[in-house]
NUKOL-23999 format. One record per residue (C-alpha): residue in three letters; x, y, z. Coordinates in Angstrom, 3 decimals, always signed. Layout:
% NUKOL-23999
{pt 'Ala' {X Y Z}}
...
END
This chain:
% NUKOL-23999
{pt 'Unk' {+70.749 +170.261 -22.650}}
{pt 'Unk' {+69.402 +167.357 -24.663}}
{pt 'Unk' {+70.672 +166.390 -28.113}}
{pt 'Unk' {+67.445 +167.730 -29.622}}
{pt 'Unk' {+67.882 +171.105 -27.930}}
{pt 'Unk' {+71.498 +171.347 -29.083}}
{pt 'Unk' {+70.549 +170.560 -32.692}}
{pt 'Unk' {+67.755 +173.127 -32.646}}
{pt 'Unk' {+70.197 +175.843 -31.574}}
{pt 'Unk' {+72.955 +174.818 -33.959}}
{pt 'Unk' {+70.674 +175.144 -36.974}}
{pt 'Unk' {+69.889 +178.780 -36.305}}
{pt 'Unk' {+72.936 +180.454 -37.852}}
{pt 'Unk' {+74.157 +183.290 -35.614}}
{pt 'Unk' {+76.461 +182.059 -32.878}}
{pt 'Unk' {+78.577 +183.886 -30.311}}
{pt 'Unk' {+80.969 +182.447 -27.740}}
{pt 'Unk' {+82.087 +183.924 -24.436}}
{pt 'Unk' {+85.188 +182.537 -22.734}}
{pt 'Unk' {+86.130 +183.245 -19.129}}
{pt 'Unk' {+89.864 +182.647 -19.202}}
{pt 'Unk' {+92.752 +181.797 -16.870}}
{pt 'Unk' {+96.517 +182.268 -16.830}}
{pt 'Unk' {+96.879 +179.517 -14.215}}
{pt 'Unk' {+98.037 +176.413 -16.060}}
{pt 'Unk' {+96.542 +174.179 -13.366}}
{pt 'Unk' {+93.047 +175.337 -14.346}}
{pt 'Unk' {+93.598 +173.719 -17.762}}
{pt 'Unk' {+94.389 +170.224 -16.507}}
{pt 'Unk' {+92.206 +167.500 -17.962}}
{pt 'Unk' {+91.201 +166.162 -14.562}}
{pt 'Unk' {+90.301 +169.531 -13.094}}
{pt 'Unk' {+86.675 +169.242 -12.004}}
{pt 'Unk' {+86.304 +172.815 -10.753}}
{pt 'Unk' {+88.203 +174.745 -13.390}}
{pt 'Unk' {+87.519 +178.493 -13.602}}
{pt 'Unk' {+87.630 +178.413 -17.429}}
{pt 'Unk' {+84.042 +178.540 -18.727}}
{pt 'Unk' {+82.550 +178.792 -22.217}}
{pt 'Unk' {+79.137 +180.286 -22.964}}
{pt 'Unk' {+77.454 +179.512 -26.289}}
{pt 'Unk' {+74.793 +182.010 -27.399}}
{pt 'Unk' {+72.615 +181.477 -30.501}}
{pt 'Unk' {+69.993 +183.493 -32.327}}
{pt 'Unk' {+66.557 +181.921 -32.108}}
{pt 'Unk' {+64.080 +183.994 -34.098}}
{pt 'Unk' {+64.200 +187.463 -32.607}}
{pt 'Unk' {+65.746 +186.227 -29.351}}
{pt 'Unk' {+69.295 +185.481 -28.322}}
{pt 'Unk' {+69.460 +182.295 -26.276}}
{pt 'Unk' {+72.129 +180.925 -23.965}}
{pt 'Unk' {+72.375 +177.397 -25.355}}
{pt 'Unk' {+75.164 +176.002 -23.211}}
{pt 'Unk' {+77.503 +176.947 -20.372}}
{pt 'Unk' {+80.340 +174.498 -19.726}}
{pt 'Unk' {+83.834 +174.239 -18.331}}
{pt 'Unk' {+86.643 +173.883 -20.867}}
{pt 'Unk' {+87.207 +170.279 -19.766}}
{pt 'Unk' {+83.707 +169.471 -21.036}}
{pt 'Unk' {+84.461 +170.443 -24.633}}
{pt 'Unk' {+83.908 +167.491 -26.926}}
{pt 'Unk' {+87.198 +165.976 -28.026}}
{pt 'Unk' {+89.366 +162.914 -27.801}}
{pt 'Unk' {+90.047 +162.157 -24.144}}
{pt 'Unk' {+93.779 +162.528 -24.774}}
{pt 'Unk' {+93.436 +166.076 -26.098}}
{pt 'Unk' {+94.423 +168.643 -23.422}}
{pt 'Unk' {+91.677 +171.167 -22.598}}
{pt 'Unk' {+93.775 +174.111 -23.821}}
{pt 'Unk' {+94.110 +172.410 -27.203}}
{pt 'Unk' {+90.370 +171.657 -27.220}}
{pt 'Unk' {+89.673 +175.372 -26.949}}
{pt 'Unk' {+92.233 +176.105 -29.669}}
{pt 'Unk' {+90.447 +173.618 -31.939}}
{pt 'Unk' {+87.041 +175.136 -31.210}}
{pt 'Unk' {+88.266 +178.626 -32.043}}
{pt 'Unk' {+90.276 +177.492 -35.062}}
{pt 'Unk' {+87.123 +175.949 -36.566}}
{pt 'Unk' {+85.631 +179.422 -37.099}}
{pt 'Unk' {+82.138 +177.987 -36.624}}
{pt 'Unk' {+80.813 +181.082 -34.868}}
{pt 'Unk' {+80.309 +184.741 -35.712}}
{pt 'Unk' {+82.623 +185.954 -32.954}}
{pt 'Unk' {+84.200 +184.583 -29.783}}
{pt 'Unk' {+85.132 +186.951 -26.962}}
{pt 'Unk' {+87.792 +186.102 -24.380}}
{pt 'Unk' {+88.286 +187.681 -20.966}}
{pt 'Unk' {+92.017 +188.290 -21.326}}
{pt 'Unk' {+94.347 +190.893 -22.904}}
{pt 'Unk' {+95.076 +190.532 -26.595}}
{pt 'Unk' {+98.207 +192.711 -26.668}}
{pt 'Unk' {+100.648 +194.780 -24.594}}
{pt 'Unk' {+101.406 +198.528 -24.332}}
{pt 'Unk' {+102.537 +199.915 -27.676}}
{pt 'Unk' {+106.085 +200.692 -26.579}}
{pt 'Unk' {+106.676 +196.958 -26.213}}
{pt 'Unk' {+105.387 +196.071 -29.680}}
{pt 'Unk' {+108.791 +197.027 -30.996}}
{pt 'Unk' {+108.214 +195.967 -34.601}}
{pt 'Unk' {+104.812 +197.631 -34.749}}
{pt 'Unk' {+103.000 +194.456 -35.770}}
{pt 'Unk' {+100.454 +192.580 -33.689}}
{pt 'Unk' {+100.861 +189.454 -35.805}}
{pt 'Unk' {+104.616 +189.575 -35.142}}
{pt 'Unk' {+103.883 +189.890 -31.416}}
{pt 'Unk' {+101.773 +186.735 -31.580}}
{pt 'Unk' {+104.547 +184.901 -33.392}}
{pt 'Unk' {+107.130 +186.059 -30.863}}
{pt 'Unk' {+105.056 +184.713 -27.978}}
{pt 'Unk' {+104.387 +181.506 -29.879}}
{pt 'Unk' {+108.152 +180.966 -30.175}}
{pt 'Unk' {+108.787 +181.064 -26.402}}
{pt 'Unk' {+110.098 +177.695 -25.246}}
{pt 'Unk' {+107.667 +175.963 -22.914}}
{pt 'Unk' {+108.676 +174.095 -19.753}}
{pt 'Unk' {+107.028 +171.761 -17.230}}
{pt 'Unk' {+104.450 +170.632 -19.801}}
{pt 'Unk' {+102.668 +173.965 -19.598}}
{pt 'Unk' {+100.447 +174.885 -22.593}}
{pt 'Unk' {+101.698 +178.505 -22.490}}
{pt 'Unk' {+104.641 +180.501 -21.035}}
{pt 'Unk' {+104.666 +181.623 -17.424}}
{pt 'Unk' {+104.403 +185.325 -16.648}}
{pt 'Unk' {+108.096 +185.969 -16.062}}
{pt 'Unk' {+109.186 +184.245 -19.280}}
{pt 'Unk' {+106.557 +186.228 -21.172}}
{pt 'Unk' {+107.724 +189.579 -19.759}}
{pt 'Unk' {+111.353 +188.799 -20.559}}
{pt 'Unk' {+110.497 +187.816 -24.125}}
{pt 'Unk' {+108.477 +190.985 -24.679}}
{pt 'Unk' {+110.503 +193.556 -22.742}}
{pt 'Unk' {+113.967 +192.032 -23.096}}
{pt 'Unk' {+114.552 +191.949 -19.343}}
{pt 'Unk' {+113.422 +190.084 -16.275}}
{pt 'Unk' {+110.495 +191.551 -14.344}}
{pt 'Unk' {+109.743 +193.844 -12.661}}
{pt 'Unk' {+109.975 +196.573 -15.271}}
{pt 'Unk' {+110.355 +200.289 -14.598}}
{pt 'Unk' {+107.613 +201.403 -14.202}}
{pt 'Unk' {+106.519 +197.928 -13.085}}
{pt 'Unk' {+102.889 +198.033 -14.251}}
{pt 'Unk' {+102.536 +199.671 -17.687}}
{pt 'Unk' {+98.994 +199.870 -19.054}}
{pt 'Unk' {+97.445 +199.995 -22.495}}
{pt 'Unk' {+95.214 +202.893 -23.453}}
{pt 'Unk' {+92.071 +200.775 -23.150}}
{pt 'Unk' {+93.079 +199.717 -19.623}}
{pt 'Unk' {+93.788 +203.303 -18.587}}
{pt 'Unk' {+90.323 +204.257 -19.780}}
{pt 'Unk' {+88.577 +201.635 -17.652}}
{pt 'Unk' {+90.797 +202.420 -14.683}}
{pt 'Unk' {+89.589 +206.023 -14.902}}
{pt 'Unk' {+86.001 +204.777 -14.515}}
{pt 'Unk' {+86.779 +202.929 -11.274}}
{pt 'Unk' {+87.277 +199.447 -12.720}}
{pt 'Unk' {+90.273 +197.516 -11.394}}
{pt 'Unk' {+92.690 +196.515 -14.150}}
{pt 'Unk' {+95.850 +194.434 -14.245}}
{pt 'Unk' {+99.013 +195.244 -16.155}}
{pt 'Unk' {+99.787 +192.825 -18.967}}
{pt 'Unk' {+103.488 +193.006 -18.035}}
{pt 'Unk' {+103.259 +192.692 -14.255}}
{pt 'Unk' {+104.310 +189.188 -13.177}}
{pt 'Unk' {+103.967 +189.783 -9.441}}
{pt 'Unk' {+101.014 +189.292 -7.125}}
{pt 'Unk' {+97.686 +189.704 -8.931}}
{pt 'Unk' {+99.572 +190.360 -12.132}}
{pt 'Unk' {+98.224 +190.102 -15.652}}
{pt 'Unk' {+101.338 +188.748 -17.375}}
{pt 'Unk' {+100.431 +185.059 -17.063}}
{pt 'Unk' {+96.911 +185.696 -18.366}}
{pt 'Unk' {+98.269 +187.699 -21.299}}
{pt 'Unk' {+100.846 +185.022 -22.116}}
{pt 'Unk' {+98.148 +182.360 -22.144}}
{pt 'Unk' {+95.758 +184.387 -24.277}}
{pt 'Unk' {+98.303 +185.494 -26.876}}
{pt 'Unk' {+99.472 +181.881 -27.156}}
{pt 'Unk' {+95.855 +180.889 -27.781}}
{pt 'Unk' {+95.430 +183.613 -30.423}}
{pt 'Unk' {+98.609 +182.501 -32.161}}
{pt 'Unk' {+97.548 +178.847 -32.286}}
{pt 'Unk' {+93.941 +179.550 -33.283}}
{pt 'Unk' {+94.990 +181.558 -36.334}}
{pt 'Unk' {+91.689 +183.442 -36.575}}
{pt 'Unk' {+91.108 +187.111 -37.545}}
{pt 'Unk' {+91.225 +189.361 -34.490}}
{pt 'Unk' {+89.278 +192.556 -33.776}}
{pt 'Unk' {+90.042 +195.471 -34.060}}
{pt 'Unk' {+92.852 +194.551 -36.440}}
{pt 'Unk' {+90.200 +192.883 -38.586}}
{pt 'Unk' {+86.610 +194.041 -38.930}}
{pt 'Unk' {+83.729 +191.525 -38.683}}
{pt 'Unk' {+83.391 +190.888 -42.409}}
{pt 'Unk' {+83.620 +187.113 -41.988}}
{pt 'Unk' {+82.755 +184.546 -39.302}}
{pt 'Unk' {+85.240 +183.319 -36.738}}
{pt 'Unk' {+86.368 +186.671 -35.332}}
{pt 'Unk' {+88.154 +186.841 -31.954}}
{pt 'Unk' {+87.345 +189.726 -29.602}}
{pt 'Unk' {+88.771 +190.940 -26.288}}
{pt 'Unk' {+86.231 +191.093 -23.453}}
{pt 'Unk' {+86.305 +192.400 -19.869}}
{pt 'Unk' {+83.250 +191.485 -17.760}}
{pt 'Unk' {+83.906 +194.133 -15.087}}
{pt 'Unk' {+83.953 +196.830 -17.777}}
{pt 'Unk' {+80.730 +195.485 -19.281}}
{pt 'Unk' {+78.999 +195.612 -15.913}}
{pt 'Unk' {+80.343 +199.086 -15.199}}
{pt 'Unk' {+79.021 +200.351 -18.533}}
{pt 'Unk' {+75.579 +198.942 -17.793}}
{pt 'Unk' {+75.555 +200.516 -14.334}}
{pt 'Unk' {+75.557 +197.125 -12.590}}
{pt 'Unk' {+77.771 +195.966 -9.693}}
{pt 'Unk' {+81.162 +195.177 -11.190}}
{pt 'Unk' {+82.879 +193.729 -8.129}}
{pt 'Unk' {+82.106 +191.711 -4.983}}
{pt 'Unk' {+80.144 +189.039 -6.876}}
{pt 'Unk' {+82.712 +186.251 -6.580}}
{pt 'Unk' {+82.672 +183.671 -3.803}}
{pt 'Unk' {+80.203 +181.673 -1.769}}
{pt 'Unk' {+78.949 +184.327 +0.616}}
{pt 'Unk' {+75.242 +185.224 +0.635}}
{pt 'Unk' {+76.198 +188.777 -0.291}}
{pt 'Unk' {+78.123 +187.656 -3.407}}
{pt 'Unk' {+75.283 +185.345 -4.409}}
{pt 'Unk' {+72.820 +188.219 -4.101}}
{pt 'Unk' {+74.949 +190.373 -6.408}}
{pt 'Unk' {+75.135 +187.563 -8.972}}
{pt 'Unk' {+71.370 +187.242 -8.851}}
{pt 'Unk' {+71.055 +190.999 -9.457}}
{pt 'Unk' {+73.381 +190.782 -12.450}}
{pt 'Unk' {+71.580 +187.763 -13.900}}
{pt 'Unk' {+68.230 +189.497 -13.574}}
{pt 'Unk' {+69.581 +192.385 -15.652}}
{pt 'Unk' {+71.249 +190.071 -18.185}}
{pt 'Unk' {+67.962 +188.206 -18.516}}
{pt 'Unk' {+66.458 +191.363 -20.027}}
{pt 'Unk' {+68.932 +191.057 -22.909}}
{pt 'Unk' {+69.325 +187.299 -23.261}}
{pt 'Unk' {+67.095 +184.252 -22.812}}
{pt 'Unk' {+68.611 +182.377 -19.867}}
{pt 'Unk' {+67.137 +178.856 -19.571}}
{pt 'Unk' {+66.781 +177.796 -15.947}}
{pt 'Unk' {+68.500 +174.467 -16.630}}
{pt 'Unk' {+71.688 +176.387 -17.508}}
{pt 'Unk' {+71.575 +179.585 -15.505}}
{pt 'Unk' {+71.947 +177.803 -12.160}}
{pt 'Unk' {+75.652 +177.405 -12.902}}
{pt 'Unk' {+76.070 +181.161 -13.313}}
{pt 'Unk' {+74.075 +181.840 -10.167}}
{pt 'Unk' {+76.521 +179.700 -8.225}}
{pt 'Unk' {+79.799 +180.693 -9.898}}
{pt 'Unk' {+81.171 +184.103 -10.877}}
{pt 'Unk' {+83.426 +182.560 -13.531}}
{pt 'Unk' {+80.454 +180.990 -15.297}}
{pt 'Unk' {+78.627 +184.322 -15.110}}
{pt 'Unk' {+81.652 +186.078 -16.591}}
{pt 'Unk' {+81.596 +183.746 -19.593}}
{pt 'Unk' {+78.034 +184.881 -20.337}}
{pt 'Unk' {+79.078 +188.514 -20.021}}
{pt 'Unk' {+81.957 +187.897 -22.434}}
{pt 'Unk' {+79.488 +186.760 -25.097}}
{pt 'Unk' {+78.065 +190.289 -25.165}}
{pt 'Unk' {+81.446 +191.610 -26.333}}
{pt 'Unk' {+81.303 +189.171 -29.250}}
{pt 'Unk' {+77.754 +190.272 -30.075}}
{pt 'Unk' {+78.670 +193.960 -29.800}}
{pt 'Unk' {+81.354 +193.726 -32.467}}
{pt 'Unk' {+79.246 +191.774 -34.956}}
{pt 'Unk' {+76.161 +194.001 -34.617}}
{pt 'Unk' {+78.225 +197.212 -34.387}}
{pt 'Unk' {+77.155 +198.212 -30.893}}
{pt 'Unk' {+80.581 +198.646 -29.325}}
{pt 'Unk' {+80.626 +201.296 -26.602}}
{pt 'Unk' {+83.601 +203.593 -25.897}}
{pt 'Unk' {+85.349 +202.876 -29.167}}
{pt 'Unk' {+87.902 +205.592 -29.745}}
{pt 'Unk' {+89.221 +206.482 -33.178}}
{pt 'Unk' {+91.736 +205.709 -34.342}}
{pt 'Unk' {+91.802 +202.440 -32.460}}
{pt 'Unk' {+95.327 +201.459 -31.534}}
{pt 'Unk' {+96.898 +199.349 -34.247}}
{pt 'Unk' {+99.132 +197.619 -31.714}}
{pt 'Unk' {+97.419 +197.670 -28.335}}
{pt 'Unk' {+93.967 +196.458 -29.281}}
{pt 'Unk' {+90.734 +197.464 -27.577}}
{pt 'Unk' {+88.312 +195.969 -25.054}}
{pt 'Unk' {+84.877 +195.488 -26.609}}
{pt 'Unk' {+81.881 +196.422 -24.467}}
{pt 'Unk' {+78.250 +196.141 -25.576}}
{pt 'Unk' {+76.302 +199.413 -25.491}}
END
């Protein structure tokens, strides 16, 4: 995107971010050229919503010495967007929020001592800090209500407190650390009355709700590429996808997921959240999906 194109988008007002996230600290290294952490920037242009940029976290503008994780913290802390949606859990099952406060949970995670120059705790340290014991827990893979709902629809979910193979603990530790450092209002604990709201997204759930393929679109196989093309065709009915940008999503599932995350941010601000149960958990949070 040229400077002129960027300025044209920035002057339009409404802005939503989608962040495809990672709990792997190596993906956040400054020199990582193929990081799986992507950021989609969607703006309102007249009556259309336009994908204005799609970049890896390492490409965020900042001083070269600023670590990519901190760059994302700074972007979110600025509040210069209506909502930003992140593909990672924002909380843990309610029985582990022992003081009943999500803000206290964030502070507790923020107080975990970091080692090996990691920007966030590893999964095992996170589980021990939250549950008071080393993993695995008993049962080993507790789920939040929102995760149980999507599991019932056939979407694969990961436990926020499982630190084993294909666990969600590292991702949750990274995301809650980010939330703590960003210091922004978080949905559903805060409603979208002001800009700079943070929202939990889940691309597989979004695709499932829209009746699109929600798995088997990652990788370099022709079959995976064909599924990504199918998804992008459907997304293009809802969002202007400039060809100069969309090629990245056609070639990478993580980039595509960042675009899908932006719809969770839009859903909350325009009040089109699907499957929102009342009362929404005050401790566990809720995955936002656009209707």
